[in-house]
N, C-alpha and C positions, 0 to 999 in steps of 0.2 A: 608475699610474692604470688601465691596462688590467687589471692583476691584481685590483684592487679591483672593477672592473666584472664580471669573470669570476666572482669569489667571490660577488658579490651575485646574479648570475644563477643560480649553482649553489644558493645558499641559498633563493632564491625557488622554484626548481623542486622542491627537496626539501620545502619547506613545502606545495606543492600536492600532492605525492605523499602526504605524511602526512595531509592533510586529505581525501584522496579516500576513496571508499567502501572500508572495510576489513573489513566483515562479509561472510563467505561461509558459506552454509549454508541450512538449511530452517527456516521458521517455520510451525508448525501451529496452526490455529484451528478453532473450532466456531461456527457461526452458526445462530440460531433466528429465524424471522420471525414476524410477527403472525398469519399464516394457518397456523402450525404446521409449516411446512417447515423441515427441518434439513439443514444442509450442513457438510461438512468442507472446510476450505480449507488448502491447503499451498502456501506461497510459496517459490520457489527464487530465491536471490539470489547473484549472483557479479559483482563489480566493478560496471559500469554496466548489467548485464543483470538483468532480472527476469522471472519467469513465475509463474503460479499455477494450481493444479489444484483443481478443484471436484468433489466427489463426494457422492453420496447413497447410502444403503443401505436402500432401501424396496422390497425384493422384486423384482418384475418391472420396476419403474420405476427400478431402480438406474442411476445415471449417473456417468460419470467423464470429465471433459474438462479439457484443459490449454489455457491462454490465454497467448500470448506477444506483448507489445506490440512491434511492429516500427517503430521510428522512421524507419528508412531508406525504407520504402515507405508510411508513414503508414497502416498497417493492423494489425489484430489477427489473429494467427494462432491459429486454433482447431483443436485436435487431439483427435479422438475415435477411439480405436482406431487403425487405419491410415489414417484419413481426415484430410487437412489442408485447411483452408479459410481463405483470407485475407478478412477483413471490413474494408472501407475505414472509416476513422474517421467519415466523414460518415454512415455507416449505423448507427453506435452512438448510441443516443438515451437520454435519461433517462426514467424512468417518469413516467406522468401524475401531476402534482402535485408532483414533485420540483423543488426550486428552492433555490439558494443566494443568491437575491436578498435583499439587506438582512441577510445573515448577520453575526452578531457573534461574534468569537472572543475568549474571555477565558482568559488563562493563570491556572490555579488553583494553580500551584506544583508542587513536586516530588512524585513518587509512588514508592512502594517496589515493586521488582520483582526477583525472584531471578535473572533471566536477563541483565538489563542494568543498567549503573551509572547512566546518565542517562535518567530517565523524567519527563516532564512530564504534568500533567493539564490538559486543555483542556475548556472548555464552549463549545459552538457553539449559538447560538439563531437561529431564523428565526421568522416569524409562525406557522408550523405545527408546529415541533418543537423539542426540546432534546436535544442529543447530548453525552454525556460521553465523552471520548476520551483514552486514555493513549497518549502518543507517545514513542518512544525516539529520541534523537538519535545513539545509538550505531550505528544503521543509517542511513548517510548518503545516502538516496535523495531526489532533488529531484523530487517529483511534479508540479511545475509543468511539467516536461519531458514528462510523461505525461498531461497534463490532458485531451487529446482521447480518451484510451483509457478513462478512468474518469469516467463522468457520472452515476452513481447511488449512490455511496457517500459519505456526509457526511464521514467521517473523511478519506478520500483527497482529496475535493474541497476540504475546508478546508486541507489541507496544500498542495494545488496553488495555491489562492487566496492563501494566506499567503506563499508563496515560501520558506517555511522548509524545512530539510532534516530528514528523520526518517521514521519508520515507525509507523503506528498499531497498537497491540497489543490493547487491550480497548476495545470501543465499545458503548455503550448508548444507543439512540435512543428517546425517548418523545414522544408527542404532548402538546399543551398540557394535556390532562386528566390525564396521568400514565400512560396505557397504553403498554406497551412495543411499539414497532414492529419493532425489530430489536435483537438482542443478539449481539455477537461476542466470544468469549472465547478468550484465548490458552491453548493447551494445552501446547505444547512448543517449545523452540528447540534445534536441533542445529547446532553449528558443525562444518562438514565441507567437503571439497572437492566442488563440484558440477560434474557433467559438462556440457560444452557442448551435449550432445544435448538437454537440457531446454529449450534456447532456440531450437530449430529444428524 
């Protein structure tokens, strides 16, 4: 009886290990907003650690910053050059007019993607916008655990609200008239070992 119990515990532990986050690498995206601003986004993912780098290339106004959600201190670490600043999550606010209230998430089925095997297409609607989001479940991040860090991205907020595990790849957000508010496009996925230095 004890041997059976031990084998069951080992089996369950191995299942948990297999279902844990197994993607390690960098996911690169490009984002364009309704006011013409363009950003490059670079996500660093390793186990249960995530960080993202935001950069623009607009001459004198060029910006490069990295953000690391710190669940242990409930703050977002912002790194710009050699300067590190911790921002408490209660200081992170959604833009005026941003709301997930009454949001409906509809699974539109599978989508093709050259980087990941399992990709779903979602449609998220609110009274102000319609978002089309491609989500891969091959990158097993539970954004419900990061809800307090991301309060202005419909794709990430939808993942957090749904409680589903995954990572948004391509996102197009339109207003009810059909004008594009934000478009995020997947550029490149690199599976590689990511240094712990990206998360501190």
